[in-house]
Every structure is written in structure tokens, then in C-alpha cells.
C-alpha positions in Angstrom: 0.0 0.0 0.0 1.4 3.4 -0.9 2.4 5.7 1.9 0.2 8.5 0.4 -2.8 6.2 0.5 -2.1 5.5 4.2 -2.0 9.2 4.9 -5.3 9.6 3.2 -6.8 6.8 5.4 -5.5 8.6 8.5 -6.9 11.9 7.4 -10.3 10.3 6.8 -10.1 8.7 10.3 -9.4 12.1 11.9 -12.2 13.7 9.9 -14.7 11.1 11.0 -13.7 11.6 14.7 -13.9 15.3 14.3 -17.3 15.0 12.7 -18.5 13.1 15.8 -17.2 15.8 18.1 -18.7 18.6 15.9 -22.1 16.8 16.1 -22.1 17.7 19.8 -22.4 21.4 18.9 -25.7 20.8 17.1 -27.2 17.6 18.4 -30.6 18.3 16.7 -29.0 18.5 13.2 -26.8 15.5 13.9 -29.8 13.5 15.0 -31.7 14.4 11.9 -28.8 13.5 9.7 -28.4 10.1 11.4 -32.1 9.5 11.2 -32.0 10.1 7.4 -29.1 7.7 7.0 -30.2 4.8 9.1 -33.6 5.4 10.6 -34.5 6.0 14.2 -33.7 2.5 15.5 -30.1 2.4 14.3 -28.7 5.7 15.5 -26.3 4.1 18.0 -25.0 1.7 15.4 -24.2 4.5 13.0 -22.4 6.5 15.7 -20.4 3.6 17.1 -19.7 2.2 13.6 -18.3 5.6 12.6 -16.1 5.6 15.7 -14.9 2.1 15.1 -14.2 2.8 11.4 -12.1 5.8 12.5 -10.1 3.6 14.8 -9.4 1.0 12.2 -8.5 3.5 9.5 -6.2 5.2 12.0 -4.5 2.0 12.9 -3.9 1.1 9.2 -2.4 4.6 8.7 -0.2 4.2 11.7 1.1 0.8 10.7 1.5 1.5 6.9 2.2 5.2 6.9 3.9 6.9 9.8 4.0 6.4 13.5 2.6 9.9 14.0 -0.8 8.5 13.1 -0.8 6.9 16.6 -1.9 10.3 17.9 -4.8 10.1 15.5 -5.6 6.6 16.8 -5.5 7.9 20.4 -8.0 10.6 19.3 -10.2 8.1 17.6 -10.1 5.7 20.6 -11.0 8.5 23.0 -13.9 9.5 20.7 -15.2 6.0 20.5 -14.9 5.6 24.3 -16.7 8.8 25.0 -19.6 8.1 22.6 -19.8 4.5 23.9 -20.1 5.8 27.5 -22.6 8.6 26.5 -24.8 6.2 24.5 -24.9 3.6 27.3 -26.2 6.0 29.9 
């Protein structure tokens, strides 16, 4: 896998994690967007799936690209942990 492609995957991972954090600024809009994507019964699956995808993409970027992407993986893991905790309450 080319190093540039790995960096692209890492960038996508950080953008997905950032999108989840930005959704906290406008929860009504984020809720409407997720409802349109997956319906009202699958909201948690979409949010947690996005967080998990960000972790996996970040890990691929860290292994194949550069070790600096481990900071992005930490950001993605923290995001996944926060949203898992928030959705389980």
C-alpha cells in the first residue's frame, strides 16, 4: 500500500472523529442526519460504527504510513470511548 494512501486513510479517520465531536455542537442537526441515514432505531449503530471505522483506519495509517498517526488513533479511541459511554447512559 502506498504511503500516500495510508496518509489519506489517516486523514479520513481524523475527519470522522472530528465529525462526531462537531455533532455535539448541534445535536438536533446531527440526530436528523443520522435518522435520514439509518432510521431512528439504528442511531447508536451509526455513531459507534463511525467511531470504530475511524479507529481501524487510523491503525492502518499508523502501521503502513507513519507512527505519527498513533496520535490520531488515540484521538479516535478517545472519541469511541466517549460516545460509547454517552450512549450507554
